C-alpha positions as CSV (number, residue, x, y, z in Angstrom):
1,M,119.4,-3.4,-25.9
2,D,119.7,-5.0,-22.4
3,F,117.5,-8.0,-21.7
4,S,119.4,-9.1,-18.6
5,S,116.5,-8.5,-16.2
6,F,114.0,-10.5,-18.3
7,L,116.5,-13.3,-18.9
8,L,117.4,-13.6,-15.2
9,Q,113.7,-13.7,-14.3
10,A,113.2,-16.4,-16.9
11,Q,116.2,-18.3,-15.6
12,A,115.0,-18.1,-12.0
13,S,111.6,-19.4,-13.1
14,K,113.1,-22.8,-13.9
15,A,111.0,-23.0,-17.0
16,K,112.0,-25.7,-19.4
17,V,111.8,-23.4,-22.4
18,I,112.2,-19.6,-22.7
19,G,110.4,-18.3,-25.7
20,L,111.9,-15.2,-27.4
21,A,109.0,-13.4,-29.1
22,T,111.2,-10.8,-30.7
23,S,113.4,-10.4,-33.9
24,G,116.3,-8.7,-35.5
25,T,118.9,-7.1,-33.3
26,D,116.8,-7.5,-30.1
27,L,116.6,-11.2,-30.7
28,L,120.3,-11.5,-31.3
29,N,121.2,-9.5,-28.3
30,A,118.9,-11.6,-26.1
31,I,120.5,-14.9,-27.4
32,K,124.0,-13.5,-26.7
33,Q,123.0,-12.4,-23.2
34,A,121.4,-15.7,-22.5
35,R,124.7,-17.4,-23.4
36,E,126.6,-15.0,-21.0
37,F,124.2,-16.0,-18.2
38,G,124.7,-19.7,-18.9
39,I,120.9,-20.3,-19.5
40,V,121.3,-23.0,-22.1
41,Q,124.3,-24.5,-20.4
42,S,122.3,-24.9,-17.2
43,G,119.7,-27.0,-18.9
44,Q,117.0,-24.5,-20.0
45,S,116.2,-24.2,-23.7
46,L,115.7,-21.1,-25.8
47,A,113.0,-21.0,-28.6
48,S,112.7,-18.3,-31.2
49,L,109.6,-17.5,-33.2
50,V,111.5,-15.9,-36.1
51,I,115.1,-16.3,-36.9
52,Y,117.0,-16.9,-40.1
53,I,120.0,-19.2,-40.8
54,N,122.1,-16.1,-41.6
55,D,121.5,-14.9,-38.0
56,I,122.7,-18.2,-36.8
57,E,125.8,-17.9,-38.9
58,G,126.4,-14.4,-37.5
59,L,126.0,-15.5,-33.9
60,E,128.1,-18.6,-34.5
61,L,127.3,-22.0,-33.1
62,N,129.0,-21.5,-29.8
63,V,126.4,-18.8,-29.0
64,A,123.4,-20.1,-30.9
65,Q,123.7,-23.8,-30.0
66,G,120.6,-25.5,-28.6
67,L,118.2,-22.8,-29.9
68,T,114.9,-24.3,-31.1
69,L,113.2,-22.6,-34.1
70,T,110.7,-23.2,-36.8
71,T,111.3,-22.8,-40.5
72,S,109.8,-24.0,-43.8
73,F,113.2,-24.2,-45.6
74,Y,116.6,-25.5,-44.8
75,W,119.2,-25.5,-47.6
76,D,120.8,-28.7,-46.4
77,M,117.6,-30.8,-46.2
78,D,118.3,-33.0,-49.2
79,E,120.1,-33.4,-52.5
80,E,117.7,-31.1,-54.3
81,T,117.8,-28.3,-51.8
82,R,121.6,-28.5,-51.7
83,A,121.9,-28.4,-55.5
84,W,119.6,-25.3,-55.7
85,A,121.4,-23.6,-52.8
86,K,124.8,-24.2,-54.4
87,R,123.7,-22.5,-57.6
88,F,122.1,-19.7,-55.5
89,M,125.3,-19.2,-53.4
90,E,127.5,-19.1,-56.5
91,R,125.4,-16.2,-57.8
92,S,124.9,-14.3,-54.6
93,G,128.4,-14.0,-53.3
94,G,128.1,-16.9,-50.9
95,F,124.9,-15.9,-49.1
96,I,123.2,-19.0,-47.6
97,P,119.6,-19.0,-48.7
98,N,117.0,-18.7,-46.0
99,L,113.2,-19.3,-46.1
100,I,112.6,-15.8,-47.5
101,T,115.1,-16.0,-50.4
102,A,114.1,-19.6,-51.2
103,G,110.4,-18.8,-50.9
104,T,110.6,-15.8,-53.1
105,Y,112.5,-17.8,-55.8
106,A,110.0,-20.6,-55.6
107,A,107.0,-18.2,-55.7
108,V,108.3,-16.4,-58.8
109,H,109.2,-19.7,-60.5
110,H,105.6,-21.0,-59.9
111,Y,104.2,-17.7,-61.1
112,L,106.2,-17.8,-64.4
113,K,105.1,-21.5,-64.9
114,A,101.5,-20.4,-64.4
115,V,101.9,-17.5,-66.9
116,E,103.2,-20.0,-69.5
117,A,100.4,-22.5,-68.8
118,A,97.7,-19.8,-68.9
119,G,99.1,-18.2,-72.1
120,T,98.6,-14.8,-70.6
121,D,99.9,-12.6,-67.8
122,E,96.4,-11.3,-66.9
123,G,96.2,-11.4,-63.1
124,K,93.0,-13.4,-62.4
125,A,93.8,-16.0,-65.0
126,V,97.4,-16.5,-63.7
127,A,96.2,-16.6,-60.1
128,A,93.6,-19.3,-61.0
129,K,96.3,-21.3,-62.8
130,M,98.7,-21.0,-59.9
131,R,96.0,-22.5,-57.6
132,E,95.2,-25.2,-60.1
133,M,98.8,-26.4,-60.6
134,P,100.5,-28.2,-57.8
135,I,103.8,-26.7,-56.8
136,N,106.7,-29.0,-57.4
137,D,110.2,-27.7,-56.9
138,F,113.2,-27.9,-54.6
139,Y,111.1,-26.2,-51.8
140,N,107.7,-27.9,-52.2
141,K,106.5,-31.3,-53.3
142,N,102.9,-31.6,-54.6
143,V,101.8,-28.6,-52.6
144,Q,98.6,-26.7,-53.4
145,I,97.8,-23.0,-53.0
146,R,94.6,-22.6,-51.1
147,A,91.7,-20.4,-52.1
148,D,92.9,-17.7,-49.7
149,G,96.4,-17.8,-51.3
150,R,98.1,-19.8,-48.5
151,V,100.8,-22.1,-49.8
152,M,100.3,-25.3,-47.8
153,H,103.9,-26.2,-47.4
154,K,105.5,-28.2,-44.6
155,T,107.2,-26.6,-41.6
156,Y,110.0,-28.0,-39.5
157,L,110.9,-27.7,-35.8
158,M,114.7,-27.4,-35.8
159,K,117.4,-27.3,-33.2
160,V,120.7,-25.5,-33.7
161,K,123.6,-28.0,-33.5
162,V,126.5,-27.7,-31.1
163,P,129.8,-26.8,-32.8
164,E,131.1,-30.3,-32.7
165,E,128.2,-31.6,-34.7
166,S,128.7,-29.1,-37.6
167,K,130.9,-30.5,-40.4
168,Y,130.8,-27.6,-42.9
169,R,129.5,-24.0,-43.3
170,G,125.8,-23.9,-43.0
171,D,125.5,-27.3,-41.3
172,F,123.6,-25.7,-38.5
173,Y,120.3,-27.6,-37.9
174,K,118.9,-30.9,-36.9
175,V,115.2,-31.7,-37.5
176,L,113.2,-32.4,-34.4
177,A,109.8,-32.6,-36.0
178,Q,108.0,-32.1,-39.3
179,M,104.5,-30.7,-39.7
180,S,102.2,-30.8,-42.7
181,G,100.7,-27.7,-44.2
182,E,97.3,-28.6,-42.6
183,K,98.9,-28.7,-39.2
184,S,101.1,-25.6,-39.8
185,F,98.4,-23.1,-40.8
186,K,95.0,-21.9,-39.7
187,P,92.1,-24.0,-41.3
188,L,90.5,-22.4,-44.4
189,P,87.1,-21.9,-42.6
190,E,88.9,-19.7,-40.1
191,S,90.6,-17.6,-42.7
192,E,89.9,-13.9,-42.6
193,C,91.1,-13.4,-46.2
194,P,88.5,-11.4,-48.3
195,L,88.8,-14.0,-51.1
196,V,87.1,-16.6,-48.9
197,S,85.5,-14.9,-45.9
198,K,81.8,-14.2,-45.8
199,K,80.8,-10.6,-46.7
């Protein structure tokens, strides 16, 4: 629960970026404690490997501001993501969709389209159809599923806004960089998936 000694060591190192390779409650506690020590305020940056927009909302921008993170989905990216998120929030009691909820919805949607196109729900036939059909929805545009099952979607490097930059609920991120699926994931020849690896 107490990350103060690690954070103080990182602060003393004068590193430009302090990477937080943890998640859940530990991650949130580390971010809160970093704020208390003035780490970001003094010019260092925090970077998280895994954090969700709902965590940012729980922390609030005055604590989370300046955090760098990666994600494959941001509800406020464009008109299509905003329209889908609005429908989702209306049906979920106001829960802002994160990459897991949006990704699950998109995966099930693509699966059902493949079942319809294949004319069967037999597993191998549907899997083949899912790989054959490009994914086109609010999350992905002309994205293929690789032979190993990897959805080759874009990922984004984001920075959490300062409170003054946020104009409405969920207006939390600004895009620093965008990476293609090819740059985001391990190349297919390096995959250890049994569907493609040599036996």
